[in-house]
C-alpha positions in Angstrom: 0.3 0.4 0.2 0.8 3.4 -0.5 2.1 3.6 3.5 4.6 1.1 2.8 6.0 2.5 -0.3 6.7 6.1 1.5 8.9 4.3 4.1 11.2 2.6 1.3 14.4 4.5 0.6 15.3 5.4 -3.0 18.0 2.3 -3.2 15.6 -0.1 -1.9 13.0 1.1 -4.2 15.3 0.9 -7.2 16.1 -2.4 -6.0 13.3 -3.8 -5.7 11.5 -3.3 -8.7 15.2 -4.5 -10.4 16.2 -0.4 -11.5 19.0 -0.6 -9.4 22.8 -0.8 -11.1 25.8 -1.7 -9.4 28.7 0.9 -10.8 31.8 0.9 -9.4 34.7 3.2 -10.3 38.5 2.1 -11.2 41.2 4.3 -11.2 44.4 2.9 -13.2 48.0 3.7 -12.0 50.5 1.8 -13.4 54.2 3.0 -11.7 56.2 2.7 -14.9 55.6 5.1 -17.8 58.0 5.9 -20.8 57.2 9.7 -21.3 56.6 11.1 -18.2 58.6 8.8 -15.0 56.2 8.1 -12.6 53.3 9.9 -14.1 50.6 9.0 -11.4 52.6 10.4 -8.7 53.8 13.5 -10.1 52.3 16.7 -8.5 49.7 19.4 -9.3 49.4 22.0 -6.5 51.2 19.6 -4.2 48.9 16.8 -5.0 49.7 13.6 -6.7 47.4 12.8 -9.7 46.3 9.5 -8.1 45.3 11.6 -5.3 43.5 13.8 -7.1 41.6 11.5 -9.1 40.5 9.5 -6.2 39.5 12.6 -3.9 37.0 13.5 -7.0 35.5 10.2 -7.6 34.9 10.2 -3.8 33.5 14.0 -3.7 31.0 12.6 -6.7 29.3 10.4 -4.8 27.9 8.7 -7.9 30.1 5.2 -7.4 29.0 2.0 -4.9 32.9 1.4 -4.9 36.4 3.0 -5.9 39.4 1.0 -6.5 43.0 2.1 -7.6 44.4 -0.6 -10.0 47.9 -1.0 -9.9 50.8 -3.2 -9.6 52.8 -1.0 -7.3 52.0 -1.1 -3.3 52.8 2.6 -3.2 49.8 3.1 -4.6 48.0 0.4 -2.4 49.5 2.9 0.3 47.5 5.4 -1.2 44.3 3.9 -1.3 44.3 3.1 2.2 44.9 6.4 3.2 42.3 7.6 1.2 40.0 4.8 2.4 39.1 3.4 -1.2 40.1 -0.3 -2.6 43.2 -1.6 -3.7 43.5 -4.1 -6.7 47.0 -5.4 -7.1 47.2 -6.4 -10.8 49.8 -8.9 -11.9 53.2 -7.7 -13.1 52.9 -8.9 -16.5 50.1 -6.7 -16.7 52.0 -3.6 -16.1 54.7 -3.6 -18.5 54.8 -1.8 -21.7 53.4 -4.5 -23.4 50.4 -5.2 -21.5 47.1 -3.1 -23.1 44.4 -1.9 -21.1 42.3 -4.6 -22.8 43.5 -7.0 -20.5 44.3 -5.1 -16.7 40.5 -4.2 -17.7 39.7 -7.4 -18.1 41.5 -9.0 -15.3 39.7 -6.4 -13.0 36.2 -6.9 -14.0 37.0 -11.1 -13.3 37.4 -10.5 -10.0 34.4 -7.6 -9.3 31.0 -8.0 -9.6 29.1 -5.0 -11.1 27.1 -3.7 -13.6 29.2 -1.0 -14.8 32.7 -0.1 -14.4 33.9 3.3 -14.6 37.6 3.9 -15.6 38.6 7.3 -14.1 41.8 8.2 -15.4 44.3 10.2 -13.0 45.9 11.7 -16.0 42.9 14.0 -16.7 43.2 16.1 -13.1 41.3 19.0 -14.4 37.9 16.5 -14.7 35.6 17.9 -12.3 33.1 16.6 -9.8 30.4 17.9 -12.1 31.9 16.5 -14.8 32.1 12.9 -13.5 28.6 12.9 -11.9 27.0 14.4 -15.7 28.8 11.2 -17.2 27.3 8.4 -14.5 23.9 10.4 -14.8 24.1 9.8 -18.7 25.3 6.2 -18.0 22.3 5.4 -16.1 20.2 7.0 -18.4 21.2 5.7 -21.8 22.9 2.0 -20.7 24.9 1.9 -23.3 27.4 -1.3 -23.4 30.5 1.2 -23.8 30.3 5.0 -22.9 33.1 7.3 -24.2 34.1 10.7 -23.0 34.4 13.1 -26.3 35.5 16.6 -26.7 33.3 18.5 -29.1 35.9 20.1 -31.6 33.8 22.7 -34.0 36.5 23.6 -36.1 37.6 22.6 -39.6 39.5 19.5 -39.6 40.9 17.4 -42.2 42.1 13.6 -42.3 45.0 12.7 -44.8 44.5 16.1 -46.4 41.2 15.2 -47.3 38.2 17.9 -45.4 36.5 16.0 -42.8 33.6 18.0 -41.5 33.8 20.6 -44.1 34.4 21.2 -48.1 36.3 23.3 -50.4 33.4 24.5 -52.1 32.1 27.1 -49.7 33.5 28.7 -46.0 31.1 27.7 -43.6 31.1 29.7 -40.3 32.7 27.4 -37.4 29.8 27.3 -35.6 27.5 25.9 -38.3 30.2 22.6 -38.8 29.5 19.5 -37.6 31.6 18.7 -34.5 34.4 16.3 -34.4 34.3 13.9 -31.5 37.9 13.3 -29.9 37.7 10.3 -27.3 39.5 11.9 -24.5 39.7 8.7 -22.1 39.3 10.9 -19.0 36.4 8.8 -18.3 35.3 5.5 -19.6 32.6 3.2 -19.1 32.1 -0.7 -19.8 29.3 -2.5 -19.2 30.6 -5.6 -17.5 28.8 -9.0 -19.2 29.4 -7.1 -22.4 33.1 -6.6 -22.2 34.0 -10.3 -20.5 32.2 -11.7 -23.4 33.9 -9.9 -25.8 37.4 -10.3 -24.5 36.4 -14.0 -23.8 35.4 -14.5 -27.8 38.5 -12.7 -29.0 37.0 -9.7 -29.9 38.0 -5.8 -29.1 36.2 -5.6 -25.5 36.7 -1.9 -25.5 34.5 -1.3 -28.1 32.0 -4.4 -28.1 28.3 -3.6 -28.1 26.5 -0.3 -28.3 28.8 2.2 -28.4 27.8 6.1 -27.0 29.6 9.2 -26.6 29.6 12.1 -23.8 30.7 15.5 -24.4 32.8 16.8 -21.5 34.4 20.3 -20.8 37.4 21.1 -22.9 39.8 21.3 -19.7 38.3 18.1 -18.7 39.9 16.6 -21.9 43.1 17.3 -21.3 45.5 14.5 -20.5 49.0 14.0 -19.1 51.5 12.0 -21.2 54.4 14.4 -21.1 56.2 17.1 -19.1 54.8 19.8 -21.2 51.4 18.3 -20.6 51.9 18.3 -16.8 52.9 22.1 -17.1 49.9 22.8 -18.9 47.5 21.1 -16.3 49.5 23.0 -13.6 49.4 26.5 -15.5 45.3 26.0 -15.7 
């Protein structure tokens, strides 16, 4: 009856009617890196990149669990200090030959969820607002893959061929179709689809129904080099 429904919390109501989705965050943090040494421990405003990512994932309050995924014990200590989970991946998944396909699969095999959201520490300008917007879109759309993108609304070419414009006329940039640049700042996968695709020998990263979610230009800035870090600090 109505009185009993009113006694339910939103969580209990969603759980009862099969609307609840378990969404967990994973922050990958390999110690080794080729272009910028110990990238995830580099500082912005006196705080390591990995700590920025953990703090904002917690502040977003949209994840059932938050995990740091690394082969290095130093990240386990940081995770413990921040009161989040630590998943220690095998050493073989931490060298330069291992791909995200492999370590995401290994993580998913050991953690039950409906969706995994990868929050990249190398995108330190990703905000709490960006994260909440992304997860809300995930809940609404329910794709197999949700990719963060930066909409670039300017003339773009590929291999000397116009991509979103033509040479017959000059179009105002605001009237152009935007190019969607995948940023990897934040990404989501449906667990079952990813595992099934990986085990079938397919590319799990792009398996199933793919959707795109635009994020802020600053949130799209990803650190790969010292120059990228300098830019992030300046911003």
